[in-house]
One Martini backbone bead per residue (centre of mass of N, CA, C, O) as a GRO file, in nm:
protein
   97
    1MET     BB    1 -13.572  -0.699  -0.441
    2GLY     BB    2 -13.482  -0.420  -0.552
    3VAL     BB    3 -13.268  -0.523  -0.753
    4VAL     BB    4 -13.455  -0.690  -0.930
    5ALA     BB    5 -13.635  -0.454  -1.013
    6ALA     BB    6 -13.406  -0.290  -1.145
    7ILE     BB    7 -13.323  -0.494  -1.363
    8VAL     BB    8 -13.596  -0.522  -1.500
    9SER     BB    9 -13.633  -0.221  -1.562
   10TRP     BB   10 -13.371  -0.183  -1.724
   11VAL     BB   11 -13.424  -0.380  -1.950
   12PHE     BB   12 -13.679  -0.245  -2.048
   13PHE     BB   13 -13.554   0.033  -2.103
   14ALA     BB   14 -13.323  -0.052  -2.293
   15VAL     BB   15 -13.495  -0.171  -2.517
   16LEU     BB   16 -13.666   0.084  -2.572
   17PHE     BB   17 -13.438   0.290  -2.618
   18VAL     BB   18 -13.274   0.146  -2.839
   19GLY     BB   19 -13.514   0.113  -3.029
   20GLY     BB   20 -13.571   0.418  -3.059
   21VAL     BB   21 -13.292   0.495  -3.173
   22ALA     BB   22 -13.300   0.297  -3.415
   23ALA     BB   23 -13.572   0.411  -3.539
   24ASN     BB   24 -13.475   0.735  -3.446
   25PRO     BB   25 -13.181   0.894  -3.492
   26ALA     BB   26 -13.255   1.195  -3.540
   27ALA     BB   27 -13.357   1.263  -3.255
   28ALA     BB   28 -13.094   1.198  -3.107
   29ARG     BB   29 -12.917   1.399  -3.263
   30ALA     BB   30 -13.076   1.650  -3.179
   31GLU     BB   31 -13.023   1.618  -2.875
   32ILE     BB   32 -12.720   1.631  -2.892
   33GLU     BB   33 -12.703   1.912  -3.023
   34GLN     BB   34 -12.848   2.066  -2.798
   35ASN     BB   35 -12.647   1.991  -2.575
   36ASN     BB   36 -12.398   2.115  -2.712
   37GLN     BB   37 -12.506   2.407  -2.720
   38ARG     BB   38 -12.549   2.440  -2.417
   39MET     BB   39 -12.258   2.380  -2.336
   40ALA     BB   40 -12.124   2.604  -2.506
   41ALA     BB   41 -12.268   2.839  -2.352
   42LEU     BB   42 -12.136   2.750  -2.060
   43ASN     BB   43 -11.861   2.731  -2.194
   44PHE     BB   44 -11.530   2.884  -2.205
   45ASP     BB   45 -11.403   2.636  -2.358
   46PRO     BB   46 -11.357   2.564  -2.690
   47GLU     BB   47 -11.202   2.295  -2.676
   48ALA     BB   48 -11.412   2.132  -2.516
   49ALA     BB   49 -11.644   2.167  -2.719
   50ARG     BB   50 -11.499   2.034  -2.960
   51MET     BB   51 -11.448   1.757  -2.831
   52THR     BB   52 -11.745   1.688  -2.779
   53GLN     BB   53 -11.842   1.704  -3.073
   54GLU     BB   54 -11.649   1.482  -3.175
   55MET     BB   55 -11.744   1.251  -2.984
   56PHE     BB   56 -12.067   1.287  -3.094
   57ALA     BB   57 -11.999   1.206  -3.377
   58GLY     BB   58 -12.183   1.009  -3.537
   59THR     BB   59 -12.218   0.678  -3.470
   60ARG     BB   60 -12.038   0.674  -3.220
   61GLY     BB   61 -12.201   0.894  -3.067
   62LEU     BB   62 -12.469   0.740  -3.056
   63VAL     BB   63 -12.360   0.501  -2.893
   64LEU     BB   64 -12.253   0.665  -2.656
   65TYR     BB   65 -12.520   0.793  -2.575
   66ALA     BB   66 -12.680   0.532  -2.523
   67THR     BB   67 -12.485   0.409  -2.316
   68MET     BB   68 -12.493   0.635  -2.106
   69LYS     BB   69 -12.798   0.626  -2.049
   70VAL     BB   70 -12.817   0.326  -1.963
   71VAL     BB   71 -12.607   0.333  -1.732
   72MET     BB   72 -12.737   0.561  -1.566
   73SER     BB   73 -13.006   0.414  -1.523
   74LEU     BB   74 -12.892   0.184  -1.362
   75GLY     BB   75 -12.792   0.348  -1.123
   76PHE     BB   76 -13.061   0.478  -1.042
   77LEU     BB   77 -13.227   0.216  -1.011
   78MET     BB   78 -13.051   0.086  -0.794
   79ILE     BB   79 -13.079   0.300  -0.579
   80PHE     BB   80 -13.391   0.327  -0.558
   81SER     BB   81 -13.456   0.020  -0.524
   82SER     BB   82 -13.286  -0.031  -0.272
   83VAL     BB   83 -13.431   0.166  -0.091
   84ALA     BB   84 -13.712   0.040  -0.127
   85GLY     BB   85 -13.631  -0.241  -0.018
   86VAL     BB   86 -13.547  -0.150   0.265
   87LEU     BB   87 -13.816  -0.021   0.344
   88ALA     BB   88 -13.989  -0.277   0.300
   89ALA     BB   89 -13.836  -0.461   0.498
   90GLY     BB   90 -13.879  -0.280   0.747
   91GLY     BB   91 -14.192  -0.288   0.738
   92ALA     BB   92 -14.222  -0.599   0.756
   93LYS     BB   93 -14.076  -0.635   1.029
   94ASP     BB   94 -14.280  -0.462   1.199
   95ARG     BB   95 -14.542  -0.643   1.142
   96ASP     BB   96 -14.440  -0.914   1.288
   97ARG     BB   97 -14.456  -0.800   1.596
   0.00000   0.00000   0.00000
């Protein structure tokens, strides 16, 4: 039950998120740039910062950013919904007795 809820929630989130990125790519690019600047401030290796900036540059970077966010959300939703499903099943089993 929890996994089904996670998949339904993820599909809903993915459609809305990808639609939002497609409708306003400038906002997503600004968020990517802010994250790159924060990471560069925390990172002592300038080569790693340069590689990350190159990886997220252009349209390919925008697609990579959206894909990473959607896949990470799937993982989080699966974990949290599975735990919620287990707890709900355990609670239902206790009420039957």
